[in-house]
C-alpha positions as CSV (number, residue, x, y, z in Angstrom):
1,M,95.2,-65.0,-42.5
2,K,94.8,-64.4,-46.2
3,D,92.5,-61.8,-47.6
4,L,89.0,-62.9,-48.5
5,P,88.1,-62.9,-52.2
6,E,86.0,-60.0,-53.5
7,A,82.2,-60.4,-54.1
8,T,81.3,-61.2,-57.7
9,P,78.5,-59.6,-59.6
10,N,75.0,-61.2,-59.5
11,T,75.3,-63.4,-62.6
12,A,74.4,-66.9,-63.5
13,S,77.8,-68.2,-62.1
14,A,77.5,-66.4,-58.7
15,A,76.6,-69.5,-56.8
16,T,79.6,-71.5,-58.2
17,H,82.0,-68.7,-57.1
18,N,80.5,-68.5,-53.6
19,D,80.9,-72.3,-53.1
20,T,84.5,-72.1,-54.2
21,G,85.3,-69.2,-51.9
22,F,83.7,-70.9,-48.9
23,A,85.8,-74.1,-49.5
24,E,89.1,-72.2,-49.8
25,L,88.3,-70.1,-46.6
26,S,87.3,-73.2,-44.7
27,E,90.5,-74.9,-45.5
28,L,92.6,-71.9,-44.5
29,I,90.9,-71.5,-41.1
30,K,91.2,-75.3,-40.5
31,A,95.0,-75.0,-41.2
32,D,95.4,-72.3,-38.6
33,L,93.4,-74.2,-35.9
34,P,95.3,-76.3,-33.3
35,A,95.2,-80.0,-34.0
36,S,93.6,-80.4,-30.6
37,S,90.5,-78.4,-31.6
38,D,87.6,-80.7,-31.2
39,A,85.1,-81.6,-33.8
40,Q,82.4,-79.5,-32.2
41,L,84.3,-76.2,-32.9
42,E,84.9,-77.3,-36.5
43,A,81.3,-78.0,-37.0
44,R,80.2,-74.6,-35.6
45,L,82.7,-72.8,-37.9
46,D,81.4,-74.6,-40.9
47,A,77.9,-73.6,-40.1
48,E,78.7,-69.9,-39.6
49,L,80.7,-69.8,-42.9
50,K,77.8,-71.4,-44.8
51,K,75.4,-68.7,-43.5
52,E,77.8,-66.0,-44.6
53,F,78.5,-67.4,-48.0
54,S,75.1,-68.7,-49.0
55,A,73.9,-68.7,-52.6
56,T,71.8,-65.6,-52.1
57,P,72.9,-62.9,-54.6
58,L,75.0,-60.2,-52.9
59,I,73.5,-57.5,-55.2
60,E,69.7,-57.3,-55.5
61,P,68.4,-56.7,-59.1
62,P,66.7,-53.4,-59.6
63,T,62.8,-53.5,-59.6
64,K,61.3,-52.7,-63.0
65,R,58.7,-49.9,-62.8
66,R,56.1,-49.1,-65.5
67,H,56.3,-45.5,-66.7
68,P,53.2,-43.3,-65.7
69,F,52.7,-42.1,-69.3
70,F,52.0,-45.6,-70.5
71,K,49.5,-46.2,-67.7
72,F,47.7,-43.0,-68.8
73,I,47.6,-44.1,-72.4
74,G,46.2,-47.5,-71.4
75,V,43.5,-45.9,-69.3
76,L,42.7,-43.4,-72.0
77,L,42.3,-46.2,-74.7
78,L,40.1,-48.1,-72.4
79,L,37.9,-45.1,-71.8
80,L,37.7,-44.4,-75.6
81,I,36.7,-48.0,-76.3
82,I,34.0,-47.8,-73.6
83,T,32.8,-44.4,-74.9
84,G,32.8,-45.7,-78.5
85,I,30.7,-48.7,-77.6
86,G,28.3,-46.5,-75.7
87,A,28.0,-43.9,-78.5
88,G,27.4,-46.6,-81.1
89,F,24.6,-48.1,-79.0
90,W,23.1,-44.6,-78.5
91,V,23.3,-43.8,-82.2
92,R,21.7,-47.1,-83.2
93,T,18.9,-46.6,-80.6
94,N,18.1,-43.0,-81.6
95,F,18.8,-42.9,-85.3
96,Y,18.2,-46.4,-86.6
97,Q,15.4,-47.6,-84.4
98,P,12.0,-47.4,-86.1
99,V,9.7,-44.8,-84.5
100,V,5.9,-44.8,-84.5
101,H,4.4,-41.5,-85.7
102,D,1.4,-40.1,-87.5
103,E,1.9,-41.4,-91.1
104,N,-0.8,-39.1,-92.5
105,Q,1.3,-36.0,-92.0
106,T,3.5,-34.7,-94.7
107,I,6.5,-32.4,-94.8
108,I,7.5,-30.0,-97.7
109,V,11.2,-29.7,-98.5
110,Q,11.8,-26.5,-100.4
111,Q,14.6,-26.1,-102.8
112,G,17.7,-24.9,-100.9
113,M,16.3,-25.7,-97.5
114,S,19.0,-26.4,-94.8
115,T,19.6,-29.8,-93.3
116,Q,18.8,-28.4,-89.9
117,A,15.4,-27.1,-91.1
118,I,14.5,-30.4,-92.8
119,I,15.3,-32.4,-89.7
120,G,13.3,-29.8,-87.7
121,K,10.3,-30.8,-89.8
122,L,11.0,-34.5,-89.1
123,Q,11.0,-33.6,-85.4
124,Q,7.6,-31.9,-85.8
125,I,5.9,-35.1,-87.1
126,G,7.6,-37.2,-84.4
127,I,10.3,-39.0,-86.3
128,V,13.4,-37.3,-84.8
129,K,13.9,-36.8,-81.1
130,N,17.3,-35.1,-81.0
131,P,17.4,-32.8,-84.1
132,T,20.7,-31.0,-83.3
133,V,22.7,-34.2,-82.8
134,F,21.0,-35.9,-85.7
135,A,21.8,-33.0,-88.0
136,L,25.5,-33.3,-87.0
137,Y,25.4,-37.0,-87.6
138,V,23.9,-36.6,-91.1
139,R,26.5,-34.0,-91.9
140,A,29.2,-36.3,-90.7
141,L,27.9,-38.9,-93.1
142,R,28.1,-36.3,-95.9
143,R,24.4,-36.8,-96.7
144,S,23.2,-33.3,-95.9
145,G,23.8,-31.7,-99.3
146,H,21.8,-34.3,-101.3
147,L,18.3,-34.2,-99.9
148,K,15.8,-33.8,-102.7
149,A,13.1,-31.1,-102.6
150,G,9.5,-32.2,-102.7
151,V,6.6,-33.4,-100.5
152,Y,7.2,-36.4,-98.4
153,K,4.9,-38.8,-96.4
154,F,6.5,-41.4,-94.3
155,D,5.2,-44.9,-93.3
156,S,5.0,-45.7,-89.6
157,P,7.1,-47.0,-88.0
158,I,10.2,-45.5,-89.7
159,S,13.7,-44.7,-88.4
160,P,15.2,-41.2,-88.7
161,M,17.9,-42.6,-91.1
162,Q,15.3,-44.4,-93.2
163,A,13.5,-41.0,-93.6
164,I,16.8,-39.4,-94.7
165,E,17.4,-42.2,-97.2
166,K,14.0,-41.7,-98.7
167,M,14.7,-38.0,-99.2
168,L,18.1,-38.8,-100.7
169,R,16.3,-41.0,-103.2
170,G,13.8,-38.3,-103.9
171,E,10.8,-40.6,-103.2
172,V,8.3,-37.7,-103.0
173,T,4.7,-38.3,-102.2
174,Y,2.0,-37.7,-104.9
175,E,-1.7,-37.7,-104.9
176,R,-3.6,-38.5,-108.1
177,V,-6.5,-37.1,-110.0
178,T,-8.0,-38.8,-113.0
179,I,-9.8,-36.8,-115.8
180,P,-12.0,-39.2,-117.9
181,E,-12.0,-38.9,-121.6
182,G,-14.9,-36.8,-122.9
183,Y,-15.1,-34.4,-119.9
184,N,-15.6,-30.8,-120.8
185,R,-13.9,-28.0,-119.0
186,F,-16.8,-27.6,-116.6
187,D,-16.6,-31.3,-115.6
188,I,-12.8,-30.9,-115.2
189,A,-13.0,-27.8,-113.1
190,R,-15.5,-29.5,-110.8
191,T,-13.3,-32.6,-110.5
192,L,-10.1,-30.7,-109.8
193,A,-11.8,-28.6,-107.2
194,K,-13.3,-31.6,-105.4
195,V,-10.3,-33.9,-105.6
196,T,-7.3,-31.7,-105.2
197,G,-8.7,-28.7,-103.3
198,K,-6.2,-26.5,-105.0
199,A,-8.8,-23.9,-106.0
200,S,-12.5,-23.5,-106.3
201,E,-14.4,-24.6,-109.4
202,Q,-14.8,-21.0,-110.5
203,E,-11.1,-20.3,-110.0
204,F,-10.2,-23.3,-112.2
205,L,-12.6,-22.1,-114.9
206,R,-11.0,-18.7,-114.8
207,L,-7.6,-20.3,-115.3
208,M,-9.0,-22.3,-118.3
209,N,-10.0,-19.0,-120.0
210,D,-6.3,-18.1,-120.3
211,T,-5.3,-19.3,-123.7
212,R,-1.6,-18.3,-123.5
213,P,-0.4,-21.9,-123.0
214,I,-1.8,-22.8,-126.4
215,A,-1.5,-19.4,-128.2
216,K,1.1,-20.6,-130.7
217,F,-0.4,-24.1,-131.0
218,A,-4.0,-23.1,-131.5
219,P,-4.4,-19.3,-131.9
220,Q,-8.1,-19.6,-132.7
221,A,-8.9,-21.1,-129.3
222,R,-11.2,-19.0,-127.1
223,N,-10.3,-21.1,-124.0
224,L,-8.6,-24.4,-123.1
225,E,-11.6,-26.6,-123.9
226,G,-10.3,-29.6,-125.7
227,Y,-6.7,-29.0,-124.8
228,L,-6.9,-30.3,-121.2
229,F,-5.9,-33.8,-122.0
230,A,-7.8,-36.6,-120.2
231,D,-5.4,-38.6,-118.2
232,T,-4.3,-39.4,-114.6
233,Y,-2.1,-36.7,-113.1
234,N,0.2,-36.7,-110.0
235,Y,0.2,-33.7,-107.7
236,N,1.3,-32.9,-104.2
237,A,0.9,-30.3,-101.5
238,G,3.4,-28.0,-103.4
239,T,1.5,-28.2,-106.7
240,S,-0.6,-25.1,-107.5
241,A,-3.8,-24.9,-109.5
242,E,-2.0,-23.2,-112.3
243,E,0.5,-26.0,-112.4
244,L,-2.2,-28.6,-112.7
245,I,-3.7,-26.8,-115.7
246,Q,-0.3,-26.6,-117.3
247,L,0.3,-30.3,-116.7
248,M,-2.8,-31.1,-118.7
249,V,-2.0,-28.8,-121.5
250,N,1.6,-30.1,-121.7
251,R,0.2,-33.6,-121.9
252,F,-1.9,-32.6,-124.8
253,K,1.1,-31.2,-126.6
254,E,3.0,-34.5,-126.0
255,V,0.2,-36.5,-127.6
256,F,-0.5,-34.2,-130.5
257,T,2.8,-34.6,-132.2
258,P,4.4,-32.5,-135.0
259,E,3.5,-35.3,-137.4
260,W,-0.2,-34.9,-136.5
261,S,0.1,-31.1,-137.0
262,A,1.5,-31.9,-140.5
263,R,-1.4,-34.3,-141.1
264,A,-3.9,-31.6,-140.2
265,S,-2.4,-29.2,-142.7
266,Q,-2.5,-32.0,-145.3
267,L,-6.2,-32.3,-144.7
268,G,-6.6,-28.5,-145.1
269,M,-7.5,-28.1,-141.4
270,T,-6.0,-26.3,-138.4
271,V,-5.1,-28.0,-135.2
272,H,-8.1,-26.3,-133.6
273,Q,-10.5,-27.7,-136.2
274,I,-9.1,-31.2,-135.7
275,V,-9.5,-31.0,-131.9
276,T,-13.1,-29.8,-132.4
277,Y,-13.7,-32.6,-134.9
278,A,-12.2,-35.2,-132.4
279,S,-14.2,-33.9,-129.5
280,I,-17.5,-34.7,-131.3
281,I,-16.3,-38.2,-132.1
282,E,-15.4,-38.6,-128.4
283,K,-18.9,-37.6,-127.2
284,E,-20.7,-39.7,-129.8
285,A,-18.6,-43.0,-129.7
286,R,-19.4,-45.6,-127.0
287,V,-17.2,-48.4,-128.4
288,E,-13.8,-48.3,-129.9
289,E,-14.6,-49.7,-133.3
290,D,-17.2,-47.0,-133.9
291,R,-14.8,-44.1,-133.8
292,P,-13.4,-44.4,-137.4
293,K,-16.9,-44.9,-138.8
294,I,-18.2,-41.8,-136.9
295,S,-15.2,-39.9,-138.2
296,S,-16.1,-40.9,-141.8
297,V,-19.7,-39.7,-141.3
298,I,-18.5,-36.3,-140.1
299,K,-16.0,-36.1,-143.0
300,N,-18.7,-37.0,-145.6
301,R,-21.3,-34.5,-144.2
302,L,-18.7,-31.7,-144.1
303,K,-17.8,-32.4,-147.7
304,A,-21.5,-32.4,-148.7
305,R,-22.1,-29.2,-146.6
306,M,-24.7,-31.0,-144.6
307,P,-25.4,-30.0,-140.9
308,L,-23.6,-32.5,-138.7
309,A,-26.8,-32.9,-136.5
310,C,-24.8,-34.3,-133.6
311,D,-26.7,-34.3,-130.3
312,P,-23.6,-33.6,-128.1
313,T,-23.2,-30.2,-129.8
314,F,-26.6,-28.8,-128.8
315,I,-26.2,-30.3,-125.3
316,Y,-22.9,-28.3,-125.0
317,A,-24.7,-25.2,-126.2
318,A,-27.3,-25.7,-123.4
319,I,-24.5,-26.1,-120.9
320,L,-22.9,-22.8,-122.0
321,A,-26.3,-21.2,-121.6
322,G,-26.6,-22.6,-118.1
323,D,-29.8,-24.3,-119.3
324,Y,-29.1,-28.0,-119.6
325,D,-31.5,-30.1,-117.5
326,G,-30.1,-33.5,-118.4
327,N,-32.8,-34.3,-120.9
328,P,-31.4,-34.3,-124.5
329,N,-34.9,-34.8,-125.9
330,Q,-36.0,-31.4,-124.6
331,P,-37.1,-29.6,-127.8
332,R,-35.7,-26.2,-126.7
333,H,-32.2,-27.6,-126.6
334,R,-32.3,-28.8,-130.2
335,Q,-33.7,-25.5,-131.3
336,R,-31.2,-23.3,-129.5
337,L,-29.7,-20.6,-131.7
338,S,-26.0,-21.2,-130.9
339,P,-23.1,-21.7,-133.2
340,Y,-22.4,-24.9,-131.2
341,N,-25.8,-26.3,-132.3
342,T,-24.9,-28.4,-135.4
343,Y,-28.6,-29.1,-136.1
344,I,-29.0,-25.4,-137.0
345,Y,-25.5,-24.4,-138.2
346,A,-23.6,-26.4,-140.8
347,G,-19.9,-27.1,-140.4
348,L,-17.9,-27.6,-137.2
349,P,-18.8,-25.7,-134.1
350,P,-16.4,-22.8,-133.2
351,G,-14.4,-24.9,-130.8
352,P,-14.1,-28.3,-129.0
353,I,-17.0,-29.5,-126.8
354,A,-14.9,-31.8,-124.7
355,S,-11.4,-33.3,-124.2
356,P,-10.9,-35.9,-126.9
357,S,-8.9,-39.1,-126.4
358,R,-5.9,-40.1,-128.4
359,A,-8.1,-42.5,-130.3
360,S,-10.6,-39.9,-131.2
361,L,-7.8,-37.5,-132.4
362,E,-6.4,-40.2,-134.5
363,A,-9.8,-41.0,-136.0
364,A,-10.3,-37.4,-136.9
365,L,-6.9,-37.2,-138.6
366,Y,-7.3,-40.5,-140.5
367,P,-11.0,-41.0,-141.3
368,P,-11.7,-44.1,-143.5
369,D,-13.3,-43.8,-146.9
370,T,-17.0,-44.8,-146.6
371,D,-20.3,-43.6,-148.0
372,Y,-22.0,-43.3,-144.6
373,L,-23.9,-40.2,-143.9
374,Y,-26.0,-41.2,-140.9
375,F,-25.6,-43.2,-137.6
376,V,-27.8,-43.9,-134.7
377,A,-27.4,-46.0,-131.5
378,N,-28.7,-49.5,-131.6
379,G,-30.3,-49.1,-128.2
380,I,-28.7,-52.2,-126.8
381,D,-25.0,-52.0,-126.1
382,G,-23.9,-48.5,-127.1
383,R,-22.9,-49.5,-130.7
384,H,-24.2,-47.6,-133.7
385,I,-25.9,-48.5,-136.9
386,F,-24.4,-46.7,-139.9
387,S,-26.4,-45.9,-143.0
388,S,-25.8,-44.3,-146.4
389,T,-29.4,-43.3,-147.3
390,V,-32.3,-41.6,-145.5
391,A,-34.4,-44.8,-145.9
392,E,-31.7,-46.9,-144.2
393,H,-31.3,-44.4,-141.5
394,E,-35.1,-44.3,-140.8
395,A,-35.1,-48.0,-140.5
396,A,-32.2,-47.9,-138.1
397,V,-34.0,-45.3,-136.0
398,A,-37.1,-47.5,-135.9
399,E,-34.9,-50.4,-134.7
400,Y,-33.4,-48.2,-132.0
401,R,-36.8,-47.3,-130.7
402,R,-38.0,-50.9,-130.8
403,N,-35.0,-52.1,-128.8
404,L,-35.6,-49.4,-126.2
405,R,-39.3,-50.5,-125.8
406,Q,-38.2,-54.1,-125.3
407,Q,-35.9,-53.1,-122.5
408,R,-38.6,-51.3,-120.5
């Protein structure tokens, strides 16, 4: 019997080779069998050979196995994705979710204060719940070095990141105090003490006696009367009483320009005299159009060396004496021996009697040319009647009294 052919590798042509081998072997065995072999034996042989040489590959392909390292990387990436989603949700919930808190509370951020300290203040007023983690988050965003100093008040609700953004923009919180035109330093001290609470009325008055802020500007000034400009001022919890006073003096210096100083010199007057002049206009005028006319009366009376005879000056003298009772018709006020009483002393008083407005300062610097020497209120709407002679003035006074009687 001939040798069997060798097994071929497990390739695409393996089945073809098996069938060919089976046929050749079958023919060889048949050739060696006696002719008398019955068909049953032949059939059995064929069946056995088919089992042996079926199309099943003789060599099994190796099973592919995934390397353990790649399995680890896959699991790690999955964990990182899940962690990232969870962290993002936590950050959004804790740092970007608006928080209800007491919106009346404020925090003061000092210059150079650390991010951790600032966030600690946010925690104290109930905006931040996790200060340490939040501080790390703010640093990671590179926002920590740009928080502006100041006083902050936060609306409610507000998120921690909204609070940080507000401090990045420097949206500090201010309170306001308004000083009306024509207030004297006593009125101003009382208002500042009541509204701001930065100091007592007496402490503010003490600060107003310090003339150093205007020493070069108005060396003749005995105090800051007239130089505390009437305006609205912003302040916050970090503003001191001294700073409030300085704000008002600085505002005056902004309004009283170098050109106005030059104009005062052109008139042969000092800044202090112009401010004193303007303060009288401020206290006398009730309507805007009267300011220039009142200024012209003062100019003409000064030129004629006549007493100014302005009621607000003897009222101020009574205030200085602690004796003013609110009644300008009280004879003792008009008769008071005080350099501020322009019924008794000619010329301007020694200093301002109130804080003049810009309009009054301008009227003092640029008085119109008139022949008016007198004025009196009309007794109706605050306007004045201006006269050039005593007779005209007496008639105007009579009209004033008549109008008052008609209103009773």
